[in-house]
All heavy atoms as TSV, in Angstrom:
chain	resi	resn	atom	element	x	y	z
A	1	MET	N	N	15.368	14.322	10.039
A	1	MET	CA	C	15.069	13.123	10.864
A	1	MET	C	C	14.463	12.133	9.884
A	1	MET	O	O	14.710	10.931	10.033
A	1	MET	CB	C	14.101	13.514	11.963
A	1	MET	CG	C	13.789	12.330	12.910
A	1	MET	SD	S	15.227	11.752	13.828
A	1	MET	CE	C	15.599	13.136	14.832
A	2	LYS	N	N	13.603	12.540	8.998
A	2	LYS	CA	C	12.988	11.661	8.003
A	2	LYS	C	C	13.977	10.896	7.211
A	2	LYS	O	O	13.896	9.709	7.027
A	2	LYS	CB	C	12.035	12.462	7.142
A	2	LYS	CG	C	11.305	11.685	6.151
A	2	LYS	CD	C	10.329	12.615	5.396
A	2	LYS	CE	C	9.686	11.894	4.323
A	2	LYS	NZ	N	8.786	12.733	3.521
A	3	ASP	N	N	15.047	11.598	6.798
A	3	ASP	CA	C	16.111	10.947	5.956
A	3	ASP	C	C	16.904	9.926	6.815
A	3	ASP	O	O	17.263	8.905	6.326
A	3	ASP	CB	C	17.037	12.053	5.457
A	3	ASP	CG	C	16.364	12.957	4.455
A	3	ASP	OD1	O	15.397	12.550	3.783
A	3	ASP	OD2	O	16.737	14.143	4.336
A	4	LEU	N	N	17.165	10.277	8.061
A	4	LEU	CA	C	17.882	9.401	8.947
A	4	LEU	C	C	17.142	8.028	9.083
A	4	LEU	O	O	17.722	7.018	8.901
A	4	LEU	CB	C	18.096	10.083	10.335
A	4	LEU	CG	C	18.723	9.141	11.372
A	4	LEU	CD1	C	20.186	8.762	10.999
A	4	LEU	CD2	C	18.703	9.830	12.712
A	5	ILE	N	N	15.938	8.173	9.419
A	5	ILE	CA	C	15.093	6.936	9.644
A	5	ILE	C	C	14.934	6.171	8.347
A	5	ILE	O	O	15.024	4.941	8.369
A	5	ILE	CB	C	13.640	7.321	10.213
A	5	ILE	CG1	C	13.821	7.953	11.567
A	5	ILE	CG2	C	12.769	6.068	10.305
A	5	ILE	CD1	C	14.591	7.216	12.563
A	6	SER	N	N	14.747	6.838	7.240
A	6	SER	CA	C	14.674	6.181	5.920
A	6	SER	C	C	15.927	5.414	5.599
A	6	SER	O	O	15.889	4.267	5.165
A	6	SER	CB	C	14.342	7.255	4.866
A	6	SER	OG	O	14.327	6.654	3.595
A	7	ASP	N	N	17.078	6.008	5.882
A	7	ASP	CA	C	18.351	5.373	5.527
A	7	ASP	C	C	18.556	4.142	6.405
A	7	ASP	O	O	19.039	3.056	5.966
A	7	ASP	CB	C	19.513	6.310	5.783
A	7	ASP	CG	C	19.595	7.407	4.703
A	7	ASP	OD1	O	18.973	7.228	3.630
A	7	ASP	OD2	O	20.251	8.396	4.927
A	8	ILE	N	N	18.207	4.245	7.705
A	8	ILE	CA	C	18.368	3.062	8.639
A	8	ILE	C	C	17.464	1.910	8.229
A	8	ILE	O	O	17.889	0.808	8.138
A	8	ILE	CB	C	18.066	3.520	10.122
A	8	ILE	CG1	C	19.092	4.501	10.605
A	8	ILE	CG2	C	17.920	2.349	11.024
A	8	ILE	CD1	C	18.789	5.147	11.913
A	9	VAL	N	N	16.184	2.229	7.985
A	9	VAL	CA	C	15.259	1.219	7.553
A	9	VAL	C	C	15.609	0.558	6.247
A	9	VAL	O	O	15.562	-0.700	6.128
A	9	VAL	CB	C	13.817	1.760	7.526
A	9	VAL	CG1	C	12.834	0.733	6.995
A	9	VAL	CG2	C	13.374	2.163	8.952
A	10	ARG	N	N	16.021	1.338	5.269
A	10	ARG	CA	C	16.410	0.809	3.961
A	10	ARG	C	C	17.627	-0.112	4.092
A	10	ARG	O	O	17.755	-1.081	3.321
A	10	ARG	CB	C	16.725	1.916	2.977
A	10	ARG	CG	C	15.506	2.616	2.475
A	10	ARG	CD	C	15.872	3.824	1.593
A	10	ARG	NE	N	14.715	4.777	1.597
A	10	ARG	CZ	C	14.032	5.001	0.526
A	10	ARG	NH1	N	14.369	4.422	-0.654
A	10	ARG	NH2	N	13.045	5.833	0.603
A	11	ALA	N	N	18.488	0.099	5.007
A	11	ALA	CA	C	19.640	-0.761	5.218
A	11	ALA	C	C	19.264	-2.094	5.788
A	11	ALA	O	O	19.952	-3.126	5.661
A	11	ALA	CB	C	20.658	-0.142	6.139
A	12	ARG	N	N	18.109	-2.190	6.453
A	12	ARG	CA	C	17.679	-3.407	7.123
A	12	ARG	C	C	16.869	-4.316	6.215
A	12	ARG	O	O	16.761	-5.521	6.487
A	12	ARG	CB	C	16.794	-3.079	8.357
A	12	ARG	CG	C	17.477	-2.363	9.452
A	12	ARG	CD	C	18.436	-3.237	10.246
A	12	ARG	NE	N	17.845	-4.521	10.611
A	12	ARG	CZ	C	18.464	-5.619	10.822
A	12	ARG	NH1	N	19.787	-5.598	10.719
A	12	ARG	NH2	N	17.919	-6.753	11.152
A	13	VAL	N	N	16.218	-3.836	5.211
A	13	VAL	CA	C	15.252	-4.583	4.450
A	13	VAL	C	C	15.770	-5.172	3.139
A	13	VAL	O	O	16.813	-4.759	2.708
A	13	VAL	CB	C	13.995	-3.744	4.146
A	13	VAL	CG1	C	13.295	-3.365	5.398
A	13	VAL	CG2	C	14.343	-2.588	3.266
A	14	ASP	N	N	15.065	-6.156	2.577
A	14	ASP	CA	C	15.472	-6.729	1.297
A	14	ASP	C	C	14.935	-5.933	0.109
A	14	ASP	O	O	15.453	-5.983	-0.972
A	14	ASP	CB	C	14.920	-8.161	1.195
A	14	ASP	CG	C	15.638	-9.098	2.113
A	14	ASP	OD1	O	16.865	-8.924	2.466
A	14	ASP	OD2	O	15.048	-10.136	2.545
A	15	GLN	N	N	13.857	-5.202	0.310
A	15	GLN	CA	C	13.241	-4.425	-0.768
A	15	GLN	C	C	13.230	-2.953	-0.408
A	15	GLN	O	O	12.217	-2.383	0.079
A	15	GLN	CB	C	11.769	-4.897	-0.963
A	15	GLN	CG	C	11.713	-6.345	-1.441
A	15	GLN	CD	C	10.277	-6.830	-1.516
A	15	GLN	OE1	O	9.329	-6.099	-1.321
A	15	GLN	NE2	N	10.131	-8.121	-1.777
A	16	PRO	N	N	14.340	-2.237	-0.536
A	16	PRO	CA	C	14.447	-0.884	-0.138
A	16	PRO	C	C	13.610	0.073	-0.912
A	16	PRO	O	O	13.288	1.189	-0.457
A	16	PRO	CB	C	15.924	-0.519	-0.252
A	16	PRO	CG	C	16.476	-1.529	-1.111
A	16	PRO	CD	C	15.649	-2.751	-1.010
A	17	VAL	N	N	13.209	-0.366	-2.096
A	17	VAL	CA	C	12.367	0.539	-2.937
A	17	VAL	C	C	10.909	0.687	-2.280
A	17	VAL	O	O	10.252	1.660	-2.510
A	17	VAL	CB	C	12.198	-0.139	-4.376
A	17	VAL	CG1	C	11.229	0.708	-5.218
A	17	VAL	CG2	C	13.587	-0.248	-4.945
A	18	GLU	N	N	10.475	-0.347	-1.516
A	18	GLU	CA	C	9.189	-0.281	-0.928
A	18	GLU	C	C	9.117	0.557	0.333
A	18	GLU	O	O	7.998	0.709	0.892
A	18	GLU	CB	C	8.773	-1.735	-0.591
A	18	GLU	CG	C	8.608	-2.664	-1.782
A	18	GLU	CD	C	7.399	-2.342	-2.589
A	18	GLU	OE1	O	6.338	-1.973	-2.026
A	18	GLU	OE2	O	7.477	-2.457	-3.858
A	19	VAL	N	N	10.218	1.006	0.798
A	19	VAL	CA	C	10.225	1.788	2.056
A	19	VAL	C	C	9.774	3.207	1.833
A	19	VAL	O	O	10.244	3.866	0.940
A	19	VAL	CB	C	11.635	1.811	2.724
A	19	VAL	CG1	C	11.680	2.758	3.913
A	19	VAL	CG2	C	12.123	0.380	3.077
A	20	SER	N	N	8.752	3.683	2.616
A	20	SER	CA	C	8.426	5.031	2.605
A	20	SER	C	C	8.242	5.582	4.026
A	20	SER	O	O	7.762	4.834	4.882
A	20	SER	CB	C	7.127	5.262	1.816
A	20	SER	OG	O	5.975	4.678	2.491
A	21	VAL	N	N	8.616	6.789	4.274
A	21	VAL	CA	C	8.532	7.460	5.558
A	21	VAL	C	C	7.656	8.703	5.427
A	21	VAL	O	O	8.045	9.585	4.576
A	21	VAL	CB	C	9.928	7.823	6.111
A	21	VAL	CG1	C	9.778	8.502	7.456
A	21	VAL	CG2	C	10.778	6.584	6.237
A	22	ASN	N	N	6.561	8.721	6.101
A	22	ASN	CA	C	5.652	9.877	6.054
A	22	ASN	C	C	5.709	10.659	7.336
A	22	ASN	O	O	5.663	10.063	8.427
A	22	ASN	CB	C	4.213	9.353	5.825
A	22	ASN	CG	C	3.251	10.473	5.642
A	22	ASN	OD1	O	3.620	11.544	5.206
A	22	ASN	ND2	N	1.961	10.182	5.834
A	23	GLU	N	N	5.943	11.997	7.263
A	23	GLU	CA	C	6.105	12.829	8.408
A	23	GLU	C	C	4.831	13.597	8.620
A	23	GLU	O	O	4.351	14.302	7.757
A	23	GLU	CB	C	7.327	13.747	8.158
A	23	GLU	CG	C	7.691	14.544	9.338
A	23	GLU	CD	C	9.022	15.265	9.108
A	23	GLU	OE1	O	9.364	15.508	7.959
A	23	GLU	OE2	O	9.650	15.616	10.156
A	24	ILE	N	N	4.269	13.456	9.851
A	24	ILE	CA	C	3.054	14.174	10.202
A	24	ILE	C	C	3.374	15.114	11.342
A	24	ILE	O	O	3.666	14.600	12.455
A	24	ILE	CB	C	1.941	13.160	10.641
A	24	ILE	CG1	C	1.639	12.198	9.470
A	24	ILE	CG2	C	0.682	13.980	11.019
A	24	ILE	CD1	C	0.740	11.061	9.846
A	25	GLU	N	N	3.323	16.381	11.160
A	25	GLU	CA	C	3.694	17.325	12.164
A	25	GLU	C	C	2.512	17.750	12.927
A	25	GLU	O	O	1.455	18.108	12.412
A	25	GLU	CB	C	4.383	18.547	11.514
A	25	GLU	CG	C	5.755	18.190	10.980
A	25	GLU	CD	C	6.580	19.392	10.700
A	25	GLU	OE1	O	6.542	20.343	11.533
A	25	GLU	OE2	O	7.338	19.392	9.750
A	26	GLY	N	N	2.657	17.744	14.304
A	26	GLY	CA	C	1.600	18.218	15.168
A	26	GLY	C	C	2.136	19.485	15.888
A	26	GLY	O	O	3.177	19.977	15.589
A	27	SER	N	N	1.376	19.893	16.904
A	27	SER	CA	C	1.821	21.141	17.591
A	27	SER	C	C	3.019	20.851	18.499
A	27	SER	O	O	3.873	21.720	18.622
A	27	SER	CB	C	0.647	21.666	18.424
A	27	SER	OG	O	0.248	20.659	19.435
A	28	GLN	N	N	3.059	19.686	19.120
A	28	GLN	CA	C	4.212	19.406	20.005
A	28	GLN	C	C	5.000	18.181	19.564
A	28	GLN	O	O	6.146	18.046	19.914
A	28	GLN	CB	C	3.704	19.111	21.448
A	28	GLN	CG	C	2.992	20.343	22.065
A	28	GLN	CD	C	2.466	19.977	23.444
A	28	GLN	OE1	O	2.478	18.889	23.875
A	28	GLN	NE2	N	2.015	21.004	24.118
A	29	THR	N	N	4.426	17.337	18.815
A	29	THR	CA	C	5.071	16.007	18.425
A	29	THR	C	C	4.970	15.793	16.946
A	29	THR	O	O	3.920	16.169	16.303
A	29	THR	CB	C	4.359	14.834	19.145
A	29	THR	OG1	O	4.325	15.104	20.523
A	29	THR	CG2	C	5.037	13.579	18.880
A	30	THR	N	N	5.940	15.244	16.390
A	30	THR	CA	C	6.027	14.871	14.977
A	30	THR	C	C	6.078	13.396	14.937
A	30	THR	O	O	6.876	12.690	15.538
A	30	THR	CB	C	7.304	15.443	14.306
A	30	THR	OG1	O	7.340	16.866	14.370
A	30	THR	CG2	C	7.309	15.109	12.826
A	31	VAL	N	N	5.158	12.826	14.147
A	31	VAL	CA	C	4.999	11.349	13.977
A	31	VAL	C	C	5.664	10.950	12.685
A	31	VAL	O	O	5.321	11.610	11.581
A	31	VAL	CB	C	3.566	10.911	14.010
A	31	VAL	CG1	C	3.444	9.434	13.869
A	31	VAL	CG2	C	2.870	11.341	15.339
A	32	LEU	N	N	6.502	9.994	12.677
A	32	LEU	CA	C	7.106	9.375	11.456
A	32	LEU	C	C	6.458	8.026	11.238
A	32	LEU	O	O	6.667	7.107	12.074
A	32	LEU	CB	C	8.602	9.232	11.669
A	32	LEU	CG	C	9.366	10.557	11.759
A	32	LEU	CD1	C	10.863	10.325	12.064
A	32	LEU	CD2	C	9.221	11.406	10.534
A	33	GLU	N	N	5.715	7.898	10.172
A	33	GLU	CA	C	5.124	6.615	9.834
A	33	GLU	C	C	5.979	5.901	8.814
A	33	GLU	O	O	6.227	6.450	7.727
A	33	GLU	CB	C	3.775	6.789	9.250
A	33	GLU	CG	C	2.720	7.313	10.225
A	33	GLU	CD	C	1.365	7.426	9.642
A	33	GLU	OE1	O	1.237	7.513	8.394
A	33	GLU	OE2	O	0.432	7.513	10.410
A	34	VAL	N	N	6.477	4.680	9.181
A	34	VAL	CA	C	7.298	3.901	8.282
A	34	VAL	C	C	6.461	2.807	7.668
A	34	VAL	O	O	5.852	2.030	8.380
A	34	VAL	CB	C	8.502	3.380	8.989
A	34	VAL	CG1	C	9.379	2.478	8.153
A	34	VAL	CG2	C	9.367	4.471	9.596
A	35	THR	N	N	6.498	2.721	6.350
A	35	THR	CA	C	5.792	1.640	5.595
A	35	THR	C	C	6.787	0.828	4.849
A	35	THR	O	O	7.634	1.380	4.175
A	35	THR	CB	C	4.742	2.219	4.659
A	35	THR	OG1	O	3.906	3.176	5.354
A	35	THR	CG2	C	3.925	1.179	4.077
A	36	VAL	N	N	6.795	-0.475	5.036
A	36	VAL	CA	C	7.678	-1.378	4.291
A	36	VAL	C	C	6.849	-2.484	3.698
A	36	VAL	O	O	5.647	-2.622	3.963
A	36	VAL	CB	C	8.718	-1.981	5.290
A	36	VAL	CG1	C	9.681	-0.964	5.887
A	36	VAL	CG2	C	8.069	-2.783	6.449
A	37	ALA	N	N	7.536	-3.309	2.864
A	37	ALA	CA	C	6.885	-4.473	2.325
A	37	ALA	C	C	6.507	-5.480	3.375
A	37	ALA	O	O	7.187	-5.511	4.375
A	37	ALA	CB	C	7.804	-5.156	1.257
A	38	LYS	N	N	5.392	-6.210	3.133
A	38	LYS	CA	C	4.974	-7.185	4.176
A	38	LYS	C	C	6.073	-8.179	4.537
A	38	LYS	O	O	6.233	-8.592	5.688
A	38	LYS	CB	C	3.746	-7.942	3.700
A	38	LYS	CG	C	2.490	-7.502	4.371
A	38	LYS	CD	C	1.430	-8.464	4.012
A	38	LYS	CE	C	0.074	-8.133	4.501
A	38	LYS	NZ	N	-0.215	-7.689	5.685
A	39	SER	N	N	6.825	-8.612	3.556
A	39	SER	CA	C	7.884	-9.625	3.816
A	39	SER	C	C	9.057	-9.039	4.663
A	39	SER	O	O	9.791	-9.739	5.265
A	39	SER	CB	C	8.461	-10.163	2.502
A	39	SER	OG	O	9.002	-9.091	1.710
A	40	ASP	N	N	9.180	-7.686	4.722
A	40	ASP	CA	C	10.259	-7.044	5.475
A	40	ASP	C	C	9.801	-6.549	6.815
A	40	ASP	O	O	10.642	-6.059	7.543
A	40	ASP	CB	C	10.816	-5.902	4.668
A	40	ASP	CG	C	11.608	-6.373	3.448
A	40	ASP	OD1	O	12.184	-7.452	3.496
A	40	ASP	OD2	O	11.607	-5.639	2.429
A	41	MET	N	N	8.508	-6.759	7.181
A	41	MET	CA	C	8.043	-6.212	8.451
A	41	MET	C	C	8.768	-6.779	9.635
A	41	MET	O	O	9.151	-6.091	10.540
A	41	MET	CB	C	6.542	-6.550	8.545
A	41	MET	CG	C	5.928	-5.869	9.725
A	41	MET	SD	S	5.820	-4.121	9.615
A	41	MET	CE	C	4.686	-3.848	8.323
A	42	GLY	N	N	9.084	-8.028	9.581
A	42	GLY	CA	C	9.767	-8.713	10.738
A	42	GLY	C	C	11.200	-8.226	10.884
A	42	GLY	O	O	11.751	-8.168	11.944
A	43	LYS	N	N	11.853	-7.852	9.794
A	43	LYS	CA	C	13.191	-7.344	9.815
A	43	LYS	C	C	13.308	-6.011	10.449
A	43	LYS	O	O	14.273	-5.663	11.086
A	43	LYS	CB	C	13.853	-7.377	8.435
A	43	LYS	CG	C	14.018	-8.737	7.924
A	43	LYS	CD	C	14.612	-8.686	6.529
A	43	LYS	CE	C	14.710	-10.106	6.067
A	43	LYS	NZ	N	15.162	-10.251	4.717
A	44	VAL	N	N	12.293	-5.198	10.224
A	44	VAL	CA	C	12.265	-3.852	10.818
A	44	VAL	C	C	11.930	-3.902	12.298
A	44	VAL	O	O	12.529	-3.233	13.070
A	44	VAL	CB	C	11.258	-2.939	10.053
A	44	VAL	CG1	C	11.153	-1.623	10.710
A	44	VAL	CG2	C	11.706	-2.793	8.606
A	45	ILE	N	N	10.970	-4.770	12.642
A	45	ILE	CA	C	10.559	-4.881	14.099
A	45	ILE	C	C	11.595	-5.700	14.844
A	45	ILE	O	O	11.945	-5.222	15.979
A	45	ILE	CB	C	9.133	-5.499	14.145
A	45	ILE	CG1	C	8.134	-4.550	13.523
A	45	ILE	CG2	C	8.784	-5.751	15.582
A	45	ILE	CD1	C	6.738	-5.204	13.345
A	46	GLY	N	N	12.057	-6.820	14.303
A	46	GLY	CA	C	13.023	-7.584	14.988
A	46	GLY	C	C	12.360	-8.506	16.030
A	46	GLY	O	O	11.206	-8.471	16.381
A	47	LYS	N	N	13.193	-9.372	16.631
A	47	LYS	CA	C	12.699	-10.243	17.757
A	47	LYS	C	C	12.369	-9.388	18.948
A	47	LYS	O	O	13.196	-8.637	19.455
A	47	LYS	CB	C	13.868	-11.243	18.140
A	47	LYS	CG	C	13.692	-12.544	17.571
A	47	LYS	CD	C	14.725	-13.512	18.140
A	47	LYS	CE	C	14.649	-14.793	17.376
A	47	LYS	NZ	N	15.670	-15.709	17.828
A	48	ARG	N	N	11.150	-9.627	19.440
A	48	ARG	CA	C	10.635	-8.910	20.593
A	48	ARG	C	C	10.725	-7.392	20.436
A	48	ARG	O	O	10.878	-6.667	21.426
A	48	ARG	CB	C	11.399	-9.359	21.831
A	48	ARG	CG	C	11.094	-10.842	22.163
A	48	ARG	CD	C	11.658	-11.169	23.449
A	48	ARG	NE	N	11.417	-12.597	23.743
A	48	ARG	CZ	C	11.752	-13.159	24.821
A	48	ARG	NH1	N	12.367	-12.500	25.788
A	48	ARG	NH2	N	11.515	-14.464	25.006
A	49	GLY	N	N	10.755	-6.896	19.245
A	49	GLY	CA	C	10.789	-5.448	19.001
A	49	GLY	C	C	12.123	-4.752	19.161
A	49	GLY	O	O	12.188	-3.597	19.338
A	50	ARG	N	N	13.191	-5.558	19.180
A	50	ARG	CA	C	14.531	-5.002	19.519
A	50	ARG	C	C	15.031	-4.052	18.399
A	50	ARG	O	O	15.615	-3.045	18.738
A	50	ARG	CB	C	15.502	-6.142	19.677
A	50	ARG	CG	C	15.256	-6.840	20.937
A	50	ARG	CD	C	16.364	-7.847	21.250
A	50	ARG	NE	N	16.030	-8.511	22.490
A	50	ARG	CZ	C	16.605	-9.663	22.862
A	50	ARG	NH1	N	17.465	-10.300	22.049
A	50	ARG	NH2	N	16.267	-10.243	24.009
A	51	ASN	N	N	14.771	-4.389	17.139
A	51	ASN	CA	C	15.207	-3.506	16.046
A	51	ASN	C	C	14.451	-2.190	16.092
A	51	ASN	O	O	15.022	-1.089	15.931
A	51	ASN	CB	C	15.061	-4.172	14.688
A	51	ASN	CG	C	16.098	-5.250	14.514
A	51	ASN	OD1	O	17.027	-5.382	15.223
A	51	ASN	ND2	N	15.816	-6.063	13.504
A	52	ALA	N	N	13.128	-2.291	16.247
A	52	ALA	CA	C	12.259	-1.082	16.377
A	52	ALA	C	C	12.679	-0.191	17.566
A	52	ALA	O	O	12.776	1.033	17.466
A	52	ALA	CB	C	10.783	-1.529	16.441
A	53	GLN	N	N	13.043	-0.814	18.689
A	53	GLN	CA	C	13.466	-0.087	19.871
A	53	GLN	C	C	14.787	0.556	19.584
A	53	GLN	O	O	15.040	1.706	20.022
A	53	GLN	CB	C	13.488	-0.989	21.063
A	53	GLN	CG	C	13.749	-0.222	22.359
A	53	GLN	CD	C	12.693	0.784	22.639
A	53	GLN	OE1	O	11.517	0.552	22.463
A	53	GLN	NE2	N	13.090	1.998	23.064
A	54	ALA	N	N	15.685	-0.051	18.883
A	54	ALA	CA	C	16.964	0.490	18.602
A	54	ALA	C	C	16.807	1.708	17.676
A	54	ALA	O	O	17.470	2.724	17.887
A	54	ALA	CB	C	17.882	-0.548	17.955
A	55	ILE	N	N	15.927	1.608	16.641
A	55	ILE	CA	C	15.680	2.701	15.765
A	55	ILE	C	C	15.091	3.919	16.607
A	55	ILE	O	O	15.469	5.055	16.401
A	55	ILE	CB	C	14.737	2.328	14.647
A	55	ILE	CG1	C	15.385	1.312	13.729
A	55	ILE	CG2	C	14.312	3.507	13.798
A	55	ILE	CD1	C	14.499	0.655	12.732
A	56	ARG	N	N	14.155	3.613	17.540
A	56	ARG	CA	C	13.579	4.657	18.316
A	56	ARG	C	C	14.688	5.306	19.263
A	56	ARG	O	O	14.620	6.487	19.500
A	56	ARG	CB	C	12.486	4.119	19.207
A	56	ARG	CG	C	11.255	3.781	18.453
A	56	ARG	CD	C	10.049	3.334	19.345
A	56	ARG	NE	N	8.863	3.156	18.530
A	56	ARG	CZ	C	8.380	1.894	18.234
A	56	ARG	NH1	N	9.007	0.821	18.621
A	56	ARG	NH2	N	7.289	1.794	17.476
A	57	THR	N	N	15.595	4.490	19.779
A	57	THR	CA	C	16.650	5.049	20.598
A	57	THR	C	C	17.555	6.080	19.778
A	57	THR	O	O	17.834	7.082	20.286
A	57	THR	CB	C	17.512	3.926	21.163
A	57	THR	OG1	O	16.656	3.080	21.939
A	57	THR	CG2	C	18.600	4.476	22.031
A	58	ILE	N	N	17.879	5.658	18.608
A	58	ILE	CA	C	18.682	6.526	17.699
A	58	ILE	C	C	17.921	7.802	17.376
A	58	ILE	O	O	18.447	8.905	17.452
A	58	ILE	CB	C	19.122	5.776	16.424
A	58	ILE	CG1	C	20.114	4.621	16.727
A	58	ILE	CG2	C	19.721	6.807	15.386
A	58	ILE	CD1	C	20.329	3.738	15.634
A	59	MET	N	N	16.625	7.665	17.091
A	59	MET	CA	C	15.764	8.786	16.806
A	59	MET	C	C	15.650	9.713	17.989
A	59	MET	O	O	15.738	11.009	17.850
A	59	MET	CB	C	14.391	8.332	16.394
A	59	MET	CG	C	13.471	9.406	15.932
A	59	MET	SD	S	11.912	8.756	15.323
A	59	MET	CE	C	11.269	8.139	16.849
A	60	ASN	N	N	15.541	9.193	19.173
A	60	ASN	CA	C	15.416	10.053	20.361
A	60	ASN	C	C	16.716	10.779	20.644
A	60	ASN	O	O	16.695	11.955	21.119
A	60	ASN	CB	C	14.952	9.244	21.594
A	60	ASN	CG	C	13.547	8.863	21.537
A	60	ASN	OD1	O	12.783	9.536	20.932
A	60	ASN	ND2	N	13.242	7.732	22.199
A	61	ALA	N	N	17.853	10.119	20.442
A	61	ALA	CA	C	19.178	10.766	20.617
A	61	ALA	C	C	19.337	11.918	19.630
A	61	ALA	O	O	19.810	12.989	19.998
A	61	ALA	CB	C	20.256	9.720	20.461
A	62	ALA	N	N	18.939	11.682	18.366
A	62	ALA	CA	C	19.068	12.706	17.368
A	62	ALA	C	C	18.127	13.860	17.567
A	62	ALA	O	O	18.387	15.050	17.358
A	62	ALA	CB	C	18.891	12.119	15.959
A	63	SER	N	N	16.895	13.516	18.059
A	63	SER	CA	C	15.885	14.609	18.250
A	63	SER	C	C	16.228	15.436	19.479
A	63	SER	O	O	15.799	16.579	19.584
A	63	SER	CB	C	14.517	13.971	18.444
A	63	SER	OG	O	14.410	13.268	19.642
A	64	GLY	N	N	16.997	14.944	20.437
A	64	GLY	CA	C	17.396	15.748	21.529
A	64	GLY	C	C	18.325	16.904	21.151
A	64	GLY	O	O	18.243	17.997	21.754
A	65	LYS	N	N	19.053	16.711	20.128
A	65	LYS	CA	C	19.934	17.802	19.592
A	65	LYS	C	C	19.114	18.919	19.035
A	65	LYS	O	O	19.487	20.115	19.162
A	65	LYS	CB	C	20.922	17.264	18.576
A	65	LYS	CG	C	21.991	16.433	19.157
A	65	LYS	CD	C	22.994	15.972	18.091
A	65	LYS	CE	C	24.288	16.634	18.391
A	65	LYS	NZ	N	25.347	16.248	17.434
A	66	ILE	N	N	18.033	18.572	18.368
A	66	ILE	CA	C	17.286	19.657	17.719
A	66	ILE	C	C	16.063	20.082	18.557
A	66	ILE	O	O	15.211	20.895	18.173
A	66	ILE	CB	C	16.769	19.216	16.308
A	66	ILE	CG1	C	15.991	17.912	16.340
A	66	ILE	CG2	C	17.982	19.115	15.386
A	66	ILE	CD1	C	15.441	17.446	15.027
A	67	ARG	N	N	15.929	19.444	19.704
A	67	ARG	CA	C	14.834	19.801	20.722
A	67	ARG	C	C	13.458	19.696	20.128
A	67	ARG	O	O	12.667	20.602	20.312
A	67	ARG	CB	C	15.126	21.150	21.269
A	67	ARG	CG	C	16.462	21.160	22.020
A	67	ARG	CD	C	16.688	22.416	22.766
A	67	ARG	NE	N	17.980	22.290	23.453
A	67	ARG	CZ	C	18.547	23.180	24.168
A	67	ARG	NH1	N	17.932	24.298	24.310
A	67	ARG	NH2	N	19.670	23.021	24.728
A	68	LYS	N	N	13.191	18.620	19.511
A	68	LYS	CA	C	11.803	18.323	19.051
A	68	LYS	C	C	11.498	16.890	19.522
A	68	LYS	O	O	12.383	16.049	19.724
A	68	LYS	CB	C	11.773	18.325	17.529
A	68	LYS	CG	C	11.713	19.747	16.938
A	68	LYS	CD	C	11.508	19.744	15.481
A	68	LYS	CE	C	10.032	19.586	15.153
A	68	LYS	NZ	N	9.713	19.786	13.749
A	69	HIS	N	N	10.249	16.596	19.643
A	69	HIS	CA	C	9.786	15.294	20.091
A	69	HIS	C	C	9.193	14.540	18.832
A	69	HIS	O	O	8.309	15.027	18.153
A	69	HIS	CB	C	8.685	15.380	21.151
A	69	HIS	CG	C	8.355	14.125	21.829
A	69	HIS	ND1	N	7.294	13.341	21.388
A	69	HIS	CD2	C	9.005	13.419	22.763
A	69	HIS	CE1	C	7.290	12.298	22.160
A	69	HIS	NE2	N	8.305	12.284	22.950
A	70	TYR	N	N	9.725	13.322	18.637
A	70	TYR	CA	C	9.325	12.446	17.512
A	70	TYR	C	C	8.800	11.162	18.049
A	70	TYR	O	O	9.243	10.639	19.079
A	70	TYR	CB	C	10.524	12.198	16.660
A	70	TYR	CG	C	10.941	13.355	15.769
A	70	TYR	CD1	C	11.869	14.244	16.171
A	70	TYR	CD2	C	10.398	13.478	14.506
A	70	TYR	CE1	C	12.267	15.299	15.405
A	70	TYR	CE2	C	10.738	14.559	13.654
A	70	TYR	CZ	C	11.683	15.444	14.133
A	70	TYR	OH	O	12.106	16.491	13.301
A	71	LEU	N	N	7.875	10.592	17.303
A	71	LEU	CA	C	7.314	9.237	17.557
A	71	LEU	C	C	7.489	8.416	16.262
A	71	LEU	O	O	7.287	8.949	15.174
A	71	LEU	CB	C	5.799	9.295	17.936
A	71	LEU	CG	C	5.421	9.859	19.257
A	71	LEU	CD1	C	3.896	9.893	19.377
A	71	LEU	CD2	C	6.043	9.024	20.347
A	72	LEU	N	N	7.771	7.158	16.469
A	72	LEU	CA	C	7.989	6.249	15.310
A	72	LEU	C	C	6.853	5.236	15.284
A	72	LEU	O	O	6.645	4.623	16.314
A	72	LEU	CB	C	9.342	5.551	15.324
A	72	LEU	CG	C	9.633	4.556	14.269
A	72	LEU	CD1	C	9.824	5.285	12.958
A	72	LEU	CD2	C	10.757	3.720	14.657
A	73	GLU	N	N	6.145	5.196	14.194
A	73	GLU	CA	C	5.103	4.172	13.979
A	73	GLU	C	C	5.430	3.345	12.731
A	73	GLU	O	O	5.726	3.931	11.718
A	73	GLU	CB	C	3.752	4.823	13.825
A	73	GLU	CG	C	3.201	5.491	15.063
A	73	GLU	CD	C	1.775	5.957	14.858
A	73	GLU	OE1	O	1.157	5.628	13.806
A	73	GLU	OE2	O	1.330	6.619	15.783
A	74	ILE	N	N	5.358	2.031	12.911
A	74	ILE	CA	C	5.559	1.147	11.822
A	74	ILE	C	C	4.268	0.576	11.369
A	74	ILE	O	O	3.571	-0.085	12.164
A	74	ILE	CB	C	6.538	0.002	12.234
A	74	ILE	CG1	C	7.870	0.571	12.689
A	74	ILE	CG2	C	6.746	-0.940	11.067
A	74	ILE	CD1	C	8.773	-0.438	13.363
A	75	VAL	N	N	3.825	0.967	10.163
A	75	VAL	CA	C	2.452	0.562	9.710
A	75	VAL	C	C	2.578	-0.481	8.633
A	75	VAL	O	O	3.624	-0.506	7.876
A	75	VAL	CB	C	1.703	1.791	9.183
A	75	VAL	CG1	C	1.400	2.707	10.303
A	75	VAL	CG2	C	2.459	2.503	8.125
A	76	GLU	N	N	1.536	-1.289	8.539
A	76	GLU	CA	C	1.575	-2.332	7.454
A	76	GLU	C	C	0.998	-1.795	6.150
A	76	GLU	O	O	0.147	-0.967	6.097
A	76	GLU	CB	C	0.655	-3.436	7.915
A	76	GLU	CG	C	1.303	-4.298	9.033
A	76	GLU	CD	C	0.570	-5.512	9.340
A	76	GLU	OE1	O	0.090	-6.209	8.432
A	76	GLU	OE2	O	0.431	-5.785	10.511
């Protein structure tokens, strides 16, 4: 899942080298923290959060196959 989110985010930004995805596993939920360059933050979030919601939708569809619950956080 970490690789999937990393590939999607790197395709959206101008500085793909600055993208990092940190995976924090909990007992029931795994949190994926995405960090990008400040100038690319708007491209990842999108207008009214549409890009972020689309990434979350893809992540939820993929996580349903492996039966795990994931959360996506975009941090500055």
